C-alpha positions as CSV (number, residue, x, y, z in Angstrom):
1,M,-22.4,9.4,22.6
2,S,-19.8,10.6,20.4
3,L,-16.0,11.0,20.6
4,N,-14.0,14.2,19.9
5,I,-11.5,12.8,17.0
6,V,-8.6,14.3,15.4
7,F,-7.8,12.3,12.3
8,M,-4.4,11.8,10.9
9,G,-4.3,10.5,6.9
10,T,-3.0,10.9,3.7
11,P,-3.8,8.8,0.6
12,D,-6.7,6.9,-0.6
13,F,-6.5,4.4,1.9
14,S,-7.5,6.3,4.4
15,V,-10.3,7.7,3.1
16,P,-12.9,5.1,4.1
17,T,-11.6,4.9,7.7
18,L,-12.2,8.7,8.0
19,Q,-15.7,8.7,6.2
20,A,-16.8,5.6,8.8
21,I,-15.9,7.7,11.6
22,I,-18.4,10.5,10.2
23,S,-20.8,8.0,9.4
24,A,-20.6,6.7,13.0
25,G,-21.9,10.1,14.6
26,H,-18.6,10.8,16.0
27,A,-17.3,14.7,15.9
28,V,-14.1,15.3,14.0
29,K,-12.3,18.4,15.4
30,A,-9.7,18.6,12.5
31,V,-7.9,16.6,10.0
32,Y,-4.0,16.4,9.9
33,T,-2.5,15.8,6.3
34,Q,0.6,16.2,4.1
35,P,0.8,19.3,2.9
36,P,-0.4,19.6,-1.0
37,R,2.4,17.9,-3.6
38,P,3.7,19.1,-7.1
39,A,1.7,16.9,-9.4
40,G,0.3,16.9,-13.1
41,R,2.4,16.3,-16.4
42,R,4.6,18.9,-15.4
43,G,4.8,18.5,-11.8
44,L,4.0,22.2,-11.1
45,N,0.1,22.0,-9.9
46,P,0.4,21.5,-5.7
47,T,-2.4,18.5,-4.9
48,P,-3.6,18.5,-2.1
49,S,-3.9,14.4,-0.7
50,P,-7.1,12.3,-1.3
51,V,-7.7,12.8,2.8
52,H,-7.4,16.8,2.3
53,R,-10.1,17.0,-0.6
54,F,-12.6,14.3,1.1
55,A,-12.4,16.7,4.0
56,Q,-12.8,20.0,2.2
57,Q,-15.9,18.6,0.8
58,R,-17.5,17.7,4.4
59,G,-16.9,21.3,5.9
60,I,-13.8,19.9,7.9
61,E,-10.6,21.9,9.2
62,V,-7.5,20.4,7.1
63,R,-4.2,21.7,8.7
64,H,-1.0,20.1,6.7
65,P,2.0,21.2,9.2
66,V,5.6,19.6,7.4
67,S,6.6,18.6,11.2
68,L,5.2,18.2,14.6
69,K,7.7,18.7,16.4
70,S,7.5,22.5,17.2
71,P,6.2,23.7,20.4
72,E,3.8,25.7,18.7
73,E,2.4,23.2,16.6
74,Q,1.8,20.7,19.6
75,D,0.3,23.2,21.0
76,L,-2.2,23.7,18.3
77,F,-2.7,19.9,18.5
78,R,-3.4,19.9,22.1
79,G,-6.1,22.8,21.5
80,L,-8.2,20.7,19.7
81,G,-9.2,19.1,22.8
82,A,-9.5,15.2,21.5
83,D,-10.6,12.4,23.1
84,V,-8.6,10.4,20.7
85,A,-6.1,10.5,17.5
86,V,-6.8,8.2,14.6
87,V,-3.5,8.0,12.7
88,I,-3.8,5.7,9.2
89,A,-0.8,6.2,6.8
90,Y,-0.3,9.7,7.8
91,G,3.4,10.2,6.7
92,L,4.7,12.0,9.8
93,L,5.9,10.3,13.1
94,L,4.5,11.5,16.4
95,P,6.4,13.2,19.0
96,E,5.6,11.7,22.5
97,P,3.7,15.3,23.6
98,V,1.4,14.9,20.8
99,L,1.1,11.3,21.5
100,A,0.0,12.1,25.0
101,A,-2.4,14.9,24.3
102,P,-5.7,12.9,23.4
103,R,-7.5,11.4,26.7
104,L,-7.8,8.2,25.1
105,G,-4.5,8.0,23.5
106,C,-3.8,7.9,19.4
107,I,-4.9,4.8,17.7
108,N,-3.6,3.4,14.8
109,V,-4.9,1.5,11.8
110,H,-2.0,-0.4,10.4
111,A,-2.1,-2.9,6.9
112,S,-0.4,-5.9,8.6
113,L,-0.5,-8.8,11.3
114,L,1.9,-7.3,13.6
115,P,4.5,-7.5,14.6
116,R,4.9,-9.0,11.1
117,W,5.4,-6.5,8.0
118,R,6.0,-3.1,10.5
119,G,7.0,0.2,8.2
120,A,5.8,1.6,5.1
121,A,5.2,-0.8,2.5
122,P,3.3,-3.3,4.8
123,I,1.0,-4.4,2.0
124,H,3.6,-4.7,-0.9
125,R,5.9,-6.1,1.0
126,A,2.9,-9.2,2.6
127,V,2.2,-10.0,-1.3
128,M,5.8,-10.1,-2.2
129,A,6.9,-12.4,0.4
130,G,3.7,-14.6,-0.8
131,D,2.4,-14.3,2.5
132,A,-0.9,-16.5,3.4
133,E,-2.4,-13.9,5.0
134,T,-2.8,-10.5,6.2
135,G,-4.8,-8.1,7.7
136,V,-5.2,-4.9,9.2
137,M,-5.0,-4.3,13.6
138,T,-5.7,-0.9,15.6
139,M,-3.2,-0.3,18.2
140,R,-2.5,2.1,20.9
141,M,0.6,4.2,19.4
142,E,4.0,4.5,21.6
143,K,7.4,5.9,20.2
144,G,8.4,3.2,18.8
145,L,7.2,2.4,14.8
146,D,4.5,0.4,15.0
147,T,5.5,-1.4,18.2
148,G,2.1,-0.4,20.5
149,P,-0.5,-2.8,22.0
150,V,-3.2,-4.7,19.3
151,L,-6.7,-3.5,19.8
152,M,-8.6,-5.4,17.3
153,T,-7.7,-7.3,14.4
154,A,-9.2,-8.2,11.3
155,R,-7.4,-11.0,8.4
156,T,-7.9,-12.0,5.0
157,P,-6.3,-15.0,3.0
158,I,-3.9,-13.8,0.2
159,A,-4.8,-15.4,-3.2
160,E,-2.4,-16.7,-5.8
161,D,-3.5,-14.3,-8.4
162,D,-4.2,-11.3,-5.9
163,T,-2.2,-7.8,-6.4
164,T,-1.2,-5.5,-3.8
165,G,-4.3,-3.0,-5.1
166,A,-6.6,-5.6,-4.7
167,V,-5.4,-6.7,-0.8
168,H,-5.1,-2.7,-1.0
169,D,-8.7,-2.1,-1.0
170,R,-10.0,-5.3,0.8
171,L,-7.8,-3.9,3.7
172,A,-8.9,-0.1,3.1
173,T,-12.8,-1.4,4.1
174,M,-11.8,-3.4,6.8
175,G,-9.9,-1.1,8.3
176,A,-12.5,1.5,8.7
177,Q,-14.8,-1.2,10.2
178,V,-12.5,-2.4,13.0
179,L,-11.6,1.0,13.7
180,V,-15.0,1.7,13.9
181,E,-15.4,-1.2,16.2
182,T,-12.1,-0.2,18.4
183,L,-13.7,3.3,18.9
184,A,-17.1,1.7,20.2
185,A,-15.1,0.0,22.6
186,L,-13.2,2.9,24.1
187,E,-16.4,4.9,24.3
188,A,-17.6,1.6,26.6
189,G,-14.6,1.3,28.4
190,T,-13.8,-2.5,27.1
191,A,-10.9,-2.1,25.0
192,V,-8.3,-4.5,25.8
193,A,-4.6,-3.9,24.5
194,T,-2.2,-6.8,23.8
195,P,1.2,-6.0,23.7
196,Q,2.9,-7.9,20.3
197,A,4.6,-10.9,20.1
198,Q,8.3,-10.1,20.9
199,F,9.5,-12.6,17.9
200,G,8.6,-12.7,14.3
201,A,9.1,-8.8,13.7
202,T,10.0,-7.9,10.1
203,Y,10.1,-4.3,8.7
204,A,8.2,-3.3,5.4
205,S,10.4,-0.8,3.9
206,K,9.7,2.1,1.5
207,I,9.9,0.7,-2.4
208,D,13.0,0.6,-3.9
209,K,12.9,1.5,-7.8
210,A,15.5,-1.4,-8.4
211,E,12.8,-3.5,-7.1
212,A,10.7,-3.4,-10.2
213,R,12.7,-4.9,-13.0
214,I,12.1,-8.6,-13.3
215,D,14.5,-10.9,-12.2
216,F,13.5,-13.8,-14.3
217,T,16.3,-16.0,-13.1
218,Q,13.9,-16.3,-9.8
219,S,11.7,-19.2,-9.5
220,A,8.2,-18.6,-11.1
221,V,6.6,-18.4,-7.9
222,D,9.2,-15.3,-7.2
223,V,8.5,-14.0,-10.2
224,V,4.7,-13.9,-9.7
225,H,4.8,-12.6,-6.3
226,Q,7.7,-9.7,-7.6
227,I,5.1,-8.6,-10.1
228,N,1.5,-9.3,-8.4
229,G,3.7,-7.1,-5.1
230,L,4.4,-4.5,-7.2
231,S,1.2,-4.0,-9.3
232,P,-0.4,-1.7,-10.0
233,V,2.7,0.7,-8.2
234,P,5.0,1.0,-9.3
235,G,4.7,-1.8,-11.6
236,A,7.2,-4.6,-12.3
237,W,8.6,-4.7,-15.7
238,F,11.2,-6.3,-18.2
239,E,12.5,-4.1,-21.1
240,T,12.7,-5.4,-24.6
241,D,14.7,-4.1,-27.7
242,V,12.5,-5.2,-30.9
243,L,14.3,-3.0,-34.2
244,G,16.5,-1.5,-32.1
245,R,14.5,0.6,-30.3
246,K,14.7,-0.4,-26.1
247,E,10.8,-0.9,-24.6
248,R,10.3,-1.0,-21.0
249,I,6.8,-2.9,-20.5
250,K,5.1,-3.8,-17.3
251,V,3.5,-6.6,-15.9
252,L,0.6,-6.2,-13.6
253,N,-0.8,-9.6,-13.4
254,S,0.6,-13.0,-13.9
255,E,0.4,-16.5,-13.2
256,Q,2.7,-19.6,-12.9
257,I,2.4,-22.0,-16.1
258,P,4.6,-25.4,-16.6
259,G,7.5,-24.9,-18.8
260,A,11.3,-24.7,-19.0
261,G,13.9,-22.8,-20.8
262,R,17.1,-20.2,-20.1
263,A,15.7,-17.6,-17.7
264,G,14.1,-14.8,-19.4
265,T,13.1,-17.3,-22.7
266,V,9.8,-16.6,-24.6
267,L,8.2,-19.8,-24.9
268,D,5.2,-19.7,-26.9
269,D,3.3,-17.2,-29.0
270,R,1.1,-16.2,-25.7
271,L,4.3,-15.1,-23.9
272,G,5.1,-17.8,-21.6
273,I,8.4,-16.9,-20.0
274,A,11.2,-19.5,-18.6
275,C,12.3,-18.8,-15.1
276,G,14.9,-20.0,-12.6
277,K,12.4,-22.9,-12.2
278,G,9.3,-23.2,-13.9
279,A,7.5,-20.4,-16.1
280,I,5.0,-17.6,-15.9
281,R,2.6,-16.0,-18.2
282,P,1.8,-12.4,-18.2
283,L,-1.7,-11.9,-17.5
284,V,-2.3,-7.8,-17.8
285,L,0.7,-5.8,-19.5
286,Q,1.0,-2.1,-20.3
287,R,3.3,0.1,-22.6
288,A,5.0,2.8,-21.7
289,G,2.3,6.0,-22.1
290,R,-0.2,3.6,-22.4
291,S,-3.5,2.0,-20.7
292,A,-2.7,-1.7,-18.8
293,V,-4.4,-4.0,-21.7
294,T,-5.0,-7.7,-21.4
295,L,-2.2,-10.6,-22.8
296,E,-4.8,-10.7,-25.8
297,E,-5.2,-7.5,-26.3
298,F,-1.2,-6.7,-25.8
299,C,-0.2,-9.9,-28.5
300,R,-2.3,-8.4,-31.2
301,G,-0.7,-4.9,-31.2
302,F,3.2,-6.0,-30.3
303,T,4.9,-9.1,-30.7
304,I,7.5,-10.3,-28.4
305,P,8.7,-13.5,-30.8
306,V,9.2,-17.2,-29.4
307,G,12.7,-17.8,-28.6
308,A,13.6,-14.2,-28.2
309,V,15.4,-13.9,-24.0
310,L,14.1,-10.7,-22.6
311,G,16.7,-8.0,-21.6
312,A,18.7,-8.7,-25.1
313,R,18.3,-7.8,-28.7
314,L,15.1,-9.2,-30.3
315,P,15.4,-9.7,-33.8
316,A,13.8,-7.8,-36.4
317,A,9.9,-8.6,-37.0
């Protein structure tokens, strides 16, 4: 037996779940995703989302309304006769008539251990906060933001050297598996929804560009969490000024090291950097307009002298 499913998702994170639904033999009646957005070097070419491209390749109807608030859009959705809607990183709030339309409701795949990190950027926030673990949960959707009762959970530890990119990829795979198991339970009538805890809720707000500038006055552990939590996108950065030319350098991975000094001071020729407490060493860096490279490769092509304070003018080499 298979379910008639409407899938609602947009980014790369959603694609493994759509693939898993198809592989499990369910019928995807339509895919809802965000409209094509300008992309490319000049931002002139409207580009379909990863979910849009995947669905098109498999001959699935794709819809991308800018809103689901109109009665016309809600009637179109209802007309699909879905048993269940699967929602994962879609990008639009679902009005109550849409939530109520599928026979078995709307099921969301959310990348956190609810009620911690409700909202738009749960993976970034978990890594930036130094959480010891995270996971994915399936839940029945209701009017509130990520407040619905939980159906199934999968957990994963966050290692000290984990970046948001690495955790993202793990959770994308885990979410696909948990969702397929959830659909099987819904089919069998054995799914149990457990209300979320009343305490411990946190909100995962979108990442602001201002958060990407590295603040070396923080402790080394917090700087590492900031760097790894913002990797690969948007990428935490510091600024240098060699020969009077400012350059912004992203740090995409880092580690704590022994060391002390004025915050932001370069401590050695392998770019150890003093923090408010302790020190860090970048492991992967990226200059503007160039590819990311290892620390060794970076040091061979770019010198930041020992004693320089990042953010201050550096002496000519």
